C-alpha positions, -999 to 999 in steps of 0.1 A, spaced: -769 -238 390 -735 -254 406 -707 -267 383 -705 -302 376 -677 -322 394 -677 -353 376 -689 -351 341 -696 -317 320 -699 -330 285 -682 -357 255 -674 -318 240 -651 -309 272 -636 -347 271 -628 -348 235 -613 -308 238 -589 -322 266 -579 -351 241 -575 -331 210 -558 -300 224 -540 -323 249 -525 -339 218 -515 -313 196 -502 -291 226 -479 -317 238 -468 -332 203 -457 -288 198 -441 -290 230 -420 -316 226 -410 -304 186 -404 -268 201 -380 -287 230 -367 -311 206 -359 -281 180 -344 -257 213 -316 -282 224 -308 -302 253 -300 -271 277 -336 -259 274 -347 -285 303 -315 -290 319 -309 -290 361 -286 -264 361 -298 -235 380 -332 -218 390 -337 -204 359 -337 -239 342 -364 -250 374 -386 -218 365 -387 -225 329 -396 -264 336 -423 -256 359 -437 -230 339 -438 -251 306 -458 -276 332 -480 -251 341 -490 -236 305 -494 -274 295 -519 -280 326 -535 -246 315 -540 -252 280 -554 -286 288 -580 -279 315 -589 -240 305 -614 -239 278 -607 -200 274 -573 -205 267 -566 -215 231 -541 -238 216 -523 -210 197 -522 -189 231 -504 -219 246 -481 -222 217 -475 -188 219 -464 -190 257 -446 -225 249 -422 -205 224 -418 -173 247 -405 -196 276 -382 -214 254 -370 -179 236 -361 -169 267 -346 -198 284 -324 -196 253 -314 -158 255 -304 -162 292 -282 -194 283 -269 -177 252 -262 -148 275 -244 -165 303 -226 -184 279 -208 -154 263 -205 -130 290 -195 -144 325 -206 -116 347 -241 -123 334 -236 -160 341 -219 -151 377 -255 -126 378 -278 -155 373 -260 -189 384 -250 -196 419 -215 -206 428 -209 -244 440 -202 -245 476 -176 -267 497 -197 -279 522 -168 -307 534 -130 -302 534 -103 -332 541 -133 -353 560 -144 -321 582 -174 -304 577 -178 -266 574 -202 -254 596 -206 -216 584 -211 -232 548 -233 -254 557 -253 -233 577 -256 -201 547 -269 -231 522 -288 -241 548 -281 -277 547 -280 -304 579 -252 -330 584 -277 -353 578 -282 -341 542 -247 -343 536 -244 -382 555 -270 -394 532 -249 -382 499 -222 -399 513 -241 -429 517 -254 -426 482 -219 -423 468 -209 -455 488 -189 -437 515 -198 -445 549 -174 -424 566 -159 -386 562 -124 -400 566 -127 -416 534 -137 -381 515 -118 -356 508 -147 -331 498 -183 -328 496 -196 -301 468 -230 -283 471 -236 -280 433 -255 -251 413 -284 -275 405 -286 -281 447 -273 -317 443 -237 -327 461 -210 -340 446 -184 -365 468 -148 -363 460 -133 -392 474 -97 -393 488 -74 -407 458 -56 -441 472 -26 -433 490 -32 -392 491 -39 -377 524 -49 -345 502 -76 -369 486 -58 -361 450 -35 -380 430 -1 -367 430 2 -356 393 35 -342 395 
């Protein structure tokens, strides 16, 4: 006999609602108690934890063979691992360097840095989009564009009256 496509049973629907509410509540409590850093967009490990938490939640909701208790343990494990990674990276710079990418300069003094663009697999069009998003229409208005560790681009405008782009603080 084939599996039902549209409806299996009222019990299945009720299970999704009850387990969904409980799993969601547990996940929210765990995330709130673990701190803001757990779901930040700082590096690849943060993305992995975010995706893994979502996948775990979906599995607990939709797979009858995974009890809520196992899902809660999986949530706790992922959050504890993320906490451990961030704790280690804050205390030991060598560990942070090992797990976190460094920001990369893509534009400097209004010129594209072609080697950096190729190495980071970023196109000029993507840099141009970041310029437009920051309200700049031309590279001459920009001192630098930095590819940050979370994949976003920071546009550093030229300071008014300063050819280097940074105000003279001396």
